[in-house]
C-alpha positions in Angstrom: 87.8 122.8 89.5 88.5 121.6 85.9 85.4 119.8 84.7 85.5 116.8 82.4 88.6 115.2 84.0 87.9 111.8 85.6 90.1 109.4 87.5 93.0 110.3 89.8 93.5 113.7 88.2 89.9 114.9 88.9 89.9 118.4 90.4 93.6 119.1 89.8 94.2 122.3 87.9 95.6 121.8 84.4 98.4 124.3 85.1 99.5 122.5 88.2 99.5 119.2 86.4 101.5 120.6 83.6 104.0 122.2 86.1 104.4 118.8 87.8 105.0 117.0 84.5 107.6 119.6 83.4 109.4 119.2 86.7 109.6 115.5 86.5 110.9 115.7 83.0 113.5 118.3 84.0 114.6 115.9 86.7 114.9 113.1 84.2 112.3 111.0 86.1 109.9 108.5 84.7 107.1 109.5 87.0 104.5 107.4 85.2 100.8 107.9 85.7 99.4 110.2 88.4 97.7 107.9 90.9 96.4 110.3 93.6 96.8 113.9 94.7 95.8 116.2 97.6 96.1 119.7 98.9 97.9 120.3 102.1 96.5 122.5 104.8 99.2 125.1 104.0 98.3 125.3 100.3 100.8 122.9 98.8 100.1 120.2 96.3 101.0 116.6 97.0 101.1 114.1 94.1 101.6 110.4 94.3 102.5 108.8 90.9 103.8 105.4 89.8 107.4 106.6 90.2 107.6 109.3 92.8 106.0 111.3 95.6 106.0 115.0 94.7 105.4 117.9 97.0 105.2 121.5 95.8 106.3 124.8 97.4 106.2 128.4 96.2 103.5 130.5 94.7 100.7 128.8 92.7 101.8 130.5 89.5 105.5 129.5 90.0 105.5 126.1 91.7 108.7 124.4 92.8 108.6 120.6 93.1 110.4 118.3 95.4 110.4 114.7 94.1 111.0 111.8 96.6 111.6 108.3 95.2 109.5 105.7 96.9 112.7 103.7 97.3 114.2 106.5 99.4 111.5 106.2 102.1 112.7 104.0 104.9 109.4 104.1 106.8 106.3 106.2 106.9 102.5 106.3 107.0 99.3 108.2 107.4 98.0 109.5 110.8 94.3 109.6 110.4 93.8 111.6 113.6 95.8 114.6 112.3 95.4 113.7 108.5 99.2 113.9 108.3 101.3 111.9 105.9 104.8 111.3 107.4 107.9 109.7 106.2 111.6 109.1 107.1 114.2 108.8 104.4 117.2 106.6 104.6 120.2 108.4 105.9 122.6 106.8 103.3 120.9 108.2 100.2 123.7 107.1 97.9 122.0 103.7 97.8 125.3 101.9 98.2 124.5 100.4 101.5 126.6 100.5 104.7 125.7 101.5 108.2 123.5 104.6 108.5 125.4 106.9 110.8 122.8 109.5 111.2 119.1 109.7 111.6 117.0 109.7 108.4 115.4 112.9 107.1 111.9 113.4 108.3 109.1 114.8 106.3 105.4 115.5 107.0 102.5 117.2 105.3 99.0 117.7 106.7 96.4 117.0 104.1 93.0 118.7 103.6 91.2 115.7 102.0 93.6 112.7 101.9 91.5 110.7 99.5 93.4 107.8 98.0 96.9 109.3 98.7 97.6 107.4 101.9 96.8 104.1 100.2 98.9 105.0 97.2 101.8 105.9 99.5 101.7 102.5 101.3 101.4 100.6 98.0 104.2 102.4 96.2 106.6 102.1 99.1 105.9 98.4 99.4 106.2 97.9 95.6 109.7 99.5 95.7 111.0 96.8 98.1 112.9 94.1 96.1 114.0 92.4 99.3 114.1 93.2 103.0 115.4 91.0 105.7 116.2 91.2 109.3 119.5 89.5 110.4 120.0 89.1 114.1 123.2 88.7 115.9 124.0 85.0 116.0 121.5 84.1 113.3 122.5 81.6 110.7 119.8 82.6 108.3 118.1 86.0 107.7 114.4 86.4 108.6 111.8 88.3 106.6 110.1 91.3 108.2 111.3 94.0 110.5 109.6 93.5 113.9 112.3 92.1 116.0 113.5 92.6 119.6 116.7 90.7 119.1 119.7 93.0 118.3 120.4 92.9 114.6 120.2 94.8 111.3 117.8 95.3 108.5 119.1 94.9 105.0 116.9 96.4 102.3 117.2 96.3 98.5 115.0 98.9 96.9 114.0 99.7 93.3 113.8 103.2 92.0 110.3 103.2 90.4 111.0 106.5 88.8 113.9 105.4 86.6 114.0 102.7 83.9 116.5 99.9 84.4 117.7 101.4 87.7 120.0 99.3 89.8 118.9 98.0 93.2 119.7 100.5 96.0 121.0 98.8 99.1 120.5 100.1 102.7 121.4 98.8 106.1 119.5 100.1 109.1 118.8 99.1 112.6 115.4 98.6 114.2 114.1 101.1 116.7 115.7 100.6 120.1 118.9 99.3 118.6 122.1 101.4 118.4 124.9 101.3 115.9 127.2 101.4 118.9 125.9 98.1 120.2 128.6 95.4 120.3 128.9 93.6 117.0 126.2 95.6 115.1 128.6 97.4 112.6 130.4 94.2 111.8 127.1 92.4 111.3 125.9 95.1 109.0 129.0 94.9 106.7 128.9 91.1 106.6 125.1 91.0 106.0 125.2 93.6 103.2 127.9 91.7 101.3 126.0 88.4 101.8 122.6 89.9 100.6 124.1 91.6 97.6 125.9 88.5 96.5 122.7 86.5 96.7 120.2 88.9 95.3 122.2 91.4 93.2 125.5 89.6 92.1 125.8 91.8 89.0 124.9 95.1 90.7 
């Protein structure tokens, strides 16, 4: 442990921190301050910063980092029983919206001592949401939130917290239990996306 370091970086080896900083710069990311970190049960490092979630791989003396924008995470959370952080990414990672035709990409990492990382994960994902609304089939107006049993779509506008002046990334997804093949869903998705972008991001 590196003594004399206080705050979120406490206990993180200087070489690991330097490796992470270099990797974010090489990726042209504005990662911002490190907010929390943890070791995984298989020896990886997991860092939550203002701008990105970063997960390492490789040998300790030659780490390779994967950076995940908070805005890329469709859903996720922490399972306290297994101390596992899980997430699912949007399938349409171009951020241009449109129906997601495939399942999102799943990720998971079991943490030794989670600390503040689960709280940072939840906060950063929520902070990246510029707007998120459920629009049901036959609805005249969109409704906030995503817990709906009525067939419909979720339109999300997300901000990339790791890049300055980044445009809003738009996604359309369907709630669990609803299929893209359900009658009217694809048409509703296209119409709802145009409507939401015109209202919240007319210059995007």
